[in-house]
C-alpha positions in Angstrom: -12.8 -48.4 -8.7 -11.0 -46.3 -5.8 -10.3 -42.8 -6.7 -7.6 -40.9 -4.5 -7.9 -37.1 -4.0 -5.5 -34.7 -6.3 -5.0 -32.4 -3.2 -2.0 -33.0 -1.0 -2.7 -32.8 2.6 -2.0 -29.6 4.7 1.6 -29.6 6.1 1.8 -27.7 9.2 5.2 -25.9 9.2 6.9 -26.4 12.6 8.4 -23.6 14.7 11.9 -22.1 13.4 12.6 -20.1 16.1 13.2 -21.0 20.0 11.3 -18.5 21.5 7.3 -18.2 21.1 5.5 -15.2 20.4 3.1 -13.7 23.3 0.1 -14.1 21.0 1.1 -17.7 20.6 1.4 -18.7 24.0 -1.8 -16.6 25.3 -3.8 -18.7 22.5 -2.3 -22.3 22.7 -1.1 -22.9 26.1 -3.0 -24.2 28.8 -2.9 -22.9 32.7 -0.3 -24.3 35.0 2.6 -24.0 32.1 5.7 -22.6 32.8 6.6 -20.0 29.9 9.0 -17.6 28.7 7.8 -13.9 27.8 10.2 -11.4 25.9 9.0 -7.9 25.0 8.5 -4.3 25.9 6.7 -3.1 28.8 3.6 -0.7 27.9 2.7 0.2 31.4 4.1 -0.6 35.1 1.9 -0.4 38.2 3.7 -0.8 41.5 2.2 -1.6 44.9 3.9 -2.0 48.1 4.9 -5.8 47.6 3.9 -6.4 44.0 4.3 -5.0 40.6 1.8 -5.3 37.5 3.5 -4.9 34.2 1.8 -5.2 30.6 4.4 -6.6 28.6 3.6 -6.7 24.6 5.9 -8.1 21.8 3.6 -6.6 18.8 2.5 -9.9 17.8 -1.1 -9.0 19.1 -3.3 -5.9 20.4 -3.1 -7.2 24.2 0.1 -8.5 25.6 0.3 -10.5 28.9 -0.1 -9.1 32.2 3.0 -10.0 34.3 2.7 -10.3 38.3 6.1 -9.9 40.1 6.4 -10.1 43.7 9.2 -9.8 46.2 10.4 -6.2 44.9 11.5 -7.8 41.5 9.7 -5.0 39.5 11.2 -2.2 41.4 12.5 0.7 39.3 11.0 -1.3 36.1 9.2 1.7 34.0 7.5 1.8 30.3 9.6 1.4 27.4 12.1 -1.0 29.1 12.6 -4.8 27.4 12.4 -7.5 29.4 12.8 -11.5 29.4 10.2 -12.9 32.0 9.8 -16.4 33.1 7.3 -18.0 35.1 3.7 -19.9 35.2 0.7 -18.8 33.1 -2.2 -18.6 35.4 -6.0 -17.9 35.0 -6.7 -14.2 35.6 -9.0 -13.0 38.6 -9.5 -9.5 36.3 -11.7 -8.6 33.4 -9.2 -7.5 31.3 -7.4 -11.0 30.5 -8.3 -14.5 30.9 -4.5 -15.5 31.5 -1.8 -13.8 33.3 2.0 -14.4 33.8 3.2 -15.4 37.4 6.8 -14.3 37.1 9.6 -16.5 39.0 12.6 -15.0 37.2 12.9 -11.4 35.6 15.9 -10.1 33.3 16.2 -6.4 31.9 17.4 -6.8 28.4 17.4 -3.1 27.7 16.7 -0.3 30.1 14.6 2.4 29.4 15.1 6.3 30.8 11.6 6.7 31.9 12.6 10.6 32.3 12.7 11.0 28.6 10.7 8.3 27.2 7.9 10.0 25.1 5.3 7.4 25.0 3.5 7.2 28.1 -0.1 5.7 29.5 -1.8 8.1 28.1 -3.3 8.8 24.5 -1.2 10.7 22.3 -2.2 12.9 19.0 -1.1 11.2 15.7 0.5 14.5 15.1 2.6 13.9 18.0 3.2 10.2 17.1 4.5 11.4 13.8 7.2 13.6 15.2 8.7 10.4 17.2 8.1 7.8 14.0 11.1 6.0 15.0 9.0 4.9 18.1 5.5 5.1 17.1 5.2 1.4 16.2 5.1 0.9 19.9 1.8 2.8 20.3 -1.3 0.6 20.3 -2.7 2.1 17.5 0.4 2.2 15.3 0.6 -1.6 15.9 -3.0 -2.5 15.2 -2.4 -0.4 12.0 0.9 -2.3 11.0 -0.8 -5.6 11.9 -3.7 -4.9 9.3 -1.3 -3.9 6.7 0.3 -7.2 7.1 -3.1 -9.1 7.1 -4.5 -7.0 4.1 -1.6 -8.0 1.9 -1.8 -11.4 3.1 -5.5 -11.4 2.4 -5.1 -9.7 -1.0 -2.4 -12.7 -2.0 -4.7 -15.2 -0.9 -7.1 -14.0 -3.3 -5.1 -13.6 -6.1 -3.7 -17.2 -5.5 -7.5 -18.5 -5.3 -8.0 -17.0 -8.7 -4.7 -18.6 -10.3 -2.8 -15.3 -10.8 1.1 -15.3 -11.1 2.9 -12.7 -8.8 5.2 -10.7 -11.1 8.0 -7.9 -9.3 7.8 -5.0 -11.8 10.7 -2.7 -12.1 11.0 0.3 -9.8 13.4 2.0 -12.3 11.6 3.1 -15.7 11.9 4.9 -19.0 8.2 5.9 -19.3 5.6 7.9 -17.4 2.6 5.7 -17.7 -0.1 8.2 -16.4 1.5 10.8 -18.5 0.9 13.5 -15.7 4.7 14.5 -15.7 5.0 14.2 -11.9 7.9 11.8 -12.0 11.4 11.7 -10.2 14.1 11.6 -12.2 17.2 9.1 -11.2 20.6 10.6 -11.1 23.7 8.9 -10.0 25.8 9.9 -7.2 29.6 8.7 -7.9 31.5 8.7 -5.1 35.1 10.0 -5.7 36.7 6.9 -5.3 34.8 5.5 -7.9 35.4 8.4 -10.0 39.1 7.8 -9.6 38.8 4.1 -10.6 36.9 4.8 -13.8 39.4 7.7 -14.3 42.5 5.2 -14.3 40.8 2.5 -16.0 40.0 5.0 -19.0 43.6 6.3 -19.0 45.0 2.8 -19.0 42.7 1.9 -21.9 43.5 5.0 -24.1 47.3 5.0 -23.2 48.9 2.0 -21.9 52.2 3.1 -22.0 52.1 6.5 -20.3 53.4 7.2 -17.1 51.4 6.2 -13.9 52.7 9.6 -12.1 49.8 12.1 -13.0 49.3 14.5 -10.1 46.3 14.4 -7.6 45.3 17.9 -8.8 45.1 16.3 -12.5 43.6 13.6 -11.3 40.6 15.4 -9.5 40.0 17.7 -12.4 39.9 14.6 -14.6 37.4 12.7 -12.6 35.2 15.5 -12.5 35.4 15.0 -16.3 34.9 11.5 -16.3 32.0 11.4 -13.9 28.8 10.3 -16.1 25.7 12.7 -16.8 22.7 11.8 -14.7 21.2 10.5 -18.4 24.7 8.5 -19.3 24.2 6.1 -16.6 21.4 4.0 -18.4 21.8 6.0 -21.7 18.6 7.6 -21.4 16.3 9.7 -19.0 15.2 7.0 -16.4 12.7 7.4 -13.6 10.9 5.9 -10.3 8.0 4.2 -11.6 4.4 5.6 -11.0 3.0 2.0 -12.1 3.7 -1.1 -13.0 0.9 -1.2 -15.2 2.6 -1.4 -18.4 5.3 -3.9 -17.3 2.3 -6.1 -16.5 0.8 -5.6 -19.6 4.2 -7.5 -21.2 3.9 -10.3 -18.9 0.1 -10.6 -19.2 0.5 -11.4 -23.0 2.2 -14.6 -22.1 0.9 -15.2 -18.4 -2.6 -14.6 -18.4 -3.4 -13.7 -14.9 -0.8 -11.4 -13.4 -0.6 -9.3 -10.1 2.3 -7.0 -8.4 2.5 -5.0 -5.4 5.0 -2.4 -4.7 6.4 1.0 -4.0 5.3 3.6 -6.5 6.4 7.3 -6.3 4.6 10.7 -7.7 6.3 13.9 -7.5 3.1 15.7 -6.4 3.5 18.7 -4.3 0.2 18.2 -2.7 0.3 18.1 1.2 -3.3 16.6 1.5 -3.7 13.8 3.9 -4.5 11.7 0.9 -1.5 12.1 -0.9 2.4 10.7 -0.3 5.2 10.7 -2.6 6.1 7.2 -2.0 3.3 4.6 -1.5 2.2 1.1 -2.4 0.5 -0.3 -5.2 -1.7 -3.3 -5.6 -2.2 -3.8 -9.6 -3.6 -6.7 -11.8 -3.7 -7.2 -15.2 -5.8 -9.9 -16.9 -5.5 -11.4 -20.5 -8.9 -12.6 -22.5 -11.1 -9.9 -20.6 -13.6 -8.3 -23.0 -16.2 -7.0 -21.0 -15.5 -4.1 -18.2 -18.6 -5.6 -16.0 -16.3 -8.6 -15.8 -13.6 -6.5 -14.4 -15.9 -5.0 -12.0 -16.9 -8.3 -10.8 -13.8 -9.4 -10.2 -12.7 -6.1 -8.1 -15.7 -6.3 -5.7 -14.7 -10.0 -5.2 -11.4 -9.1 -4.4 -12.0 -6.3 -2.1 -15.3 -8.3 -0.5 -13.1 -11.2 0.2 -9.8 -9.5 1.6 -12.3 -7.5 3.7 -14.1 -10.7 4.8 -10.2 -12.3 5.7 -9.5 -9.4 7.9 -12.8 -9.1 9.9 -12.2 -12.9 10.6 -8.8 -12.8 11.7 -8.1 -9.3 13.0 -11.1 -8.9 15.3 -9.1 -7.8 18.1 -7.5 -4.9 16.1 -10.7 -3.7 14.4 -12.5 -3.7 17.6 -9.8 -1.4 19.1 -9.9 1.0 15.9 -14.0 0.7 16.5 -13.9 1.8 19.7 -11.2 4.5 20.0 -10.9 6.0 16.1 -14.2 5.2 14.1 -17.4 3.6 15.7 -18.8 3.1 12.5 -15.7 1.0 11.4 -17.3 -2.6 11.8 -20.6 -1.9 10.4 -19.0 -0.1 7.3 -16.6 -3.0 7.0 -19.6 -5.9 7.3 -22.0 -3.8 4.8 -18.8 -3.9 2.5 -18.7 -7.9 2.8 -22.1 -8.4 2.7 -24.2 -5.9 0.1 -23.3 -5.5 -3.7 -21.7 -2.6 -4.6 -23.2 0.1 -7.0 -22.7 0.6 -10.4 -23.5 3.9 -12.6 -21.8 5.7 -15.5 -19.7 8.6 -15.2 -22.6 10.4 -17.4 -25.4 9.2 -14.6 -23.0 10.4 -12.0 -22.7 13.8 -13.2 -26.6 13.8 -13.5 -26.9 12.8 -9.9 -24.8 15.4 -8.9 -26.2 18.1 -10.6 -29.6 17.4 -9.4 -28.7 16.7 -5.9 -29.1 20.4 -4.9 -25.7 20.3 -3.1 -23.5 23.4 -3.0 -20.4 22.2 -4.4 -17.3 24.5 -4.5 -16.7 23.0 -7.9 -19.9 22.9 -10.4 -20.1 19.0 -11.6 -20.0 19.3 -15.4 -20.0 16.7 -18.3 -16.3 16.9 -19.4 -14.8 18.1 -16.5 -13.1 15.5 -13.8 -14.8 14.4 -10.2 -13.6 16.4 -7.9 -13.1 14.9 -4.3 -16.0 16.4 -2.8 -18.1 15.0 -5.7 -16.6 11.3 -5.0 -17.2 11.4 -1.3 -20.7 12.9 -1.9 -21.5 10.1 -4.3 -20.2 7.4 -2.1 -21.2 8.7 1.4 -24.5 10.6 0.6 -26.0 9.5 -2.3 -24.9 5.3 -2.5 -24.0 5.1 1.3 -21.4 2.6 0.3 -19.0 1.9 -2.3 -19.7 2.9 -5.7 -18.3 2.1 -9.4 -18.3 4.8 -11.9 -17.6 3.9 -15.2 -17.1 5.0 -18.9 -15.7 8.7 -18.3 -14.9 10.8 -21.1 -11.7 9.8 -23.1 -10.3 13.4 -23.0 -10.0 12.8 -19.0 -8.2 9.4 -19.3 -4.9 8.0 -20.4 -3.8 7.0 -23.9 -4.0 3.3 -23.4 -7.8 2.8 -22.3 -10.0 1.3 -24.8 -12.4 3.6 -26.7 -15.9 2.4 -26.3 -17.9 2.1 -29.6 -21.2 3.8 -28.8 -22.0 7.0 -30.6 -19.6 9.9 -29.7 -21.7 12.9 -30.3 -24.5 14.5 -28.0 -26.9 17.7 -28.6 -26.4 20.1 -25.6 -27.8 23.8 -25.0 -24.5 24.7 -26.2 -24.3 22.7 -29.3 -23.0 19.4 -30.3 -20.8 18.0 -28.1 -18.1 15.5 -28.2 -19.3 12.2 -25.9 -16.5 9.8 -26.5 -15.8 7.7 -23.5 -13.6 5.0 -22.7 -14.0 1.4 -20.9 -12.5 2.5 -17.4 -14.0 2.6 -14.0 -13.2 4.4 -10.6 -14.4 2.7 -7.4 -15.7 5.5 -4.8 -15.7 4.7 -1.1 -17.4 6.5 1.9 -14.7 9.1 3.8 -12.0 8.4 1.0 -13.2 9.1 -2.4 -11.4 6.9 -5.1 -9.7 3.7 -4.1 -9.6 1.8 -7.3 -8.8 2.9 -10.9 -8.9 0.6 -13.7 -9.9 -0.2 -17.3 -9.9 -2.3 -20.5 -6.7 -1.7 -22.4 -6.8 -0.5 -26.1 -6.2 -3.7 -27.9 -6.6 -2.3 -31.5 -3.3 -1.8 -33.1 -4.8 1.1 -35.5 -6.9 2.9 -32.8 -3.6 2.4 -30.3 -1.4 4.2 -33.1 -4.0 6.9 -33.4 -4.0 7.4 -29.5 -0.5 7.8 -29.5 -0.8 10.4 -31.9 -3.3 12.4 -30.1 -1.4 12.3 -26.7 2.0 13.4 -28.4 3.9 10.5 -27.5 7.1 9.0 -29.8 5.8 6.1 -31.7 9.4 4.8 -31.6 9.3 4.9 -27.8 6.2 3.0 -27.8 7.2 0.5 -30.3 7.2 -2.5 -27.8 3.6 -1.5 -26.6 2.6 -1.8 -30.2 4.3 -5.3 -30.6 2.2 -6.4 -27.9 -0.7 -5.6 -30.4 1.1 -6.8 -33.5 1.9 -10.2 -32.0 -0.9 -12.3 -30.9 -3.1 -9.8 -29.5 -6.1 -10.0 -26.8 -8.6 -8.0 -25.5 -7.3 -7.3 -21.6 -7.7 -5.4 -18.7 -6.8 -4.4 -15.3 -6.9 -1.9 -12.3 -4.7 -0.6 -9.6 -5.5 -0.1 -5.9 -3.8 2.4 -3.6 -2.8 0.2 -0.8 -2.4 2.8 1.9 -5.9 4.4 0.7 -7.4 0.5 1.5 -5.7 0.7 4.6 -7.3 3.9 5.6 -10.7 2.5 4.7 -10.3 -0.9 7.1 -8.5 1.3 9.7 -10.9 4.6 9.9 -7.8 6.6 9.7 -8.0 10.1 8.4 -4.6 10.5 7.3 -2.4 8.5 4.9 0.5 9.6 6.7 -0.5 7.4 9.7 -1.0 4.2 8.3 2.6 3.7 6.2 5.5 2.9 8.6 7.7 5.9 7.1 5.8 8.2 5.3 7.5 10.5 2.5 5.6 13.7 1.2 6.4 17.2 0.1 9.4 18.5 2.3 9.4 15.4 4.6 11.6 12.3 4.2 13.3 11.1 7.3 15.3 8.2 8.0 
């Protein structure tokens, strides 16, 4: 009896565009081949009879060195977009294996070399933020963009390997999720034309036989009255989402393994290098999950495999950032991939902090949240690597986290202390602090109902959430990872505004 494989053969998708990228040309073309290169000049070095160009199209860190003779390169400056045709040959230089001997050159878009702000020198990140419409041409910025893309793909590959379904959760929502109240409220902006159309439709419906000779002054006044109030468009207040978690819980009640990745919005006035008003969140929700350790195992595997993917597929960009941004980057990423993450409870973390002898600005105390200085010390100085901190006090966390079953009282020097905790976790990493937050969700309807009351939340507004516990409830849990914080970790950058293409923060929203 013969057996056949159930797996389909891997199909290679042929190129769908006529031109090839510089990365493709340099990695899969034999010397002596005629090629066409399109890109932007990064640098131009002109000698008496020859011009050396570095041309890059963003597909890889290193562009191609192009050699033009016979005066072809006269007047070319950085920033110019060009199309070059010629022969790929072995290079005599140490910086590249192949170079392009140009036979034909065409300027696609000239560049004013006197005012072009990106020259062949190092620019500060503050300066690059000021010219954010051009900074993606800088080597560091383009390396970060490639790592962002590869990170998203790495996460997706991991979720696919674990049989997860991607869900597109909404950006507009009626709930806060975290309960912090730092949300952007949506208000429609109605154009004058749309207001006029709405007014005319209303007049025709209410009085079909009336004359259509209303004066322009009357129309303008009535149009203002007809314009809907901010909450009338949807019939209730609506906000930009701060998290897709509650929506994922809906889908996870039918499709047991789901994830989403998309922008979220926080109306925090904070100006720290760790905060943005718009950023990207990767969130996962898992049904039939009844142990917090299983959630930690899954989280660790996700980060480990995604980071391994970057090390294997983005070596040039990581090497560049390791040289110019953070000389410990490669060793830290290798450690993350090869060594298990540390684990401790919140109570253990507080005890470690109190015994540390460190002089913290905020005294570590049970029942108080861990400050950024505490998180960085635990991950950086104490554990010297990623650490999961679990089982925080219930009073510090949102209503949906599952309360633990252990005794909730402790005798302290100040008397009896309520030490009710919830099955939750924060992942702390060196230099950044919190990278991921997650929990088991409260699946017991009677406990959840009490939680809604204690948090002062409207039972009717959350009836749909209670229904998920009424109709076939299951233990479940999940987490969210701030995507930009992950990018900080894998690039060695210090400021979150430098790892997102278009940063939005307090008093800043360009384009």
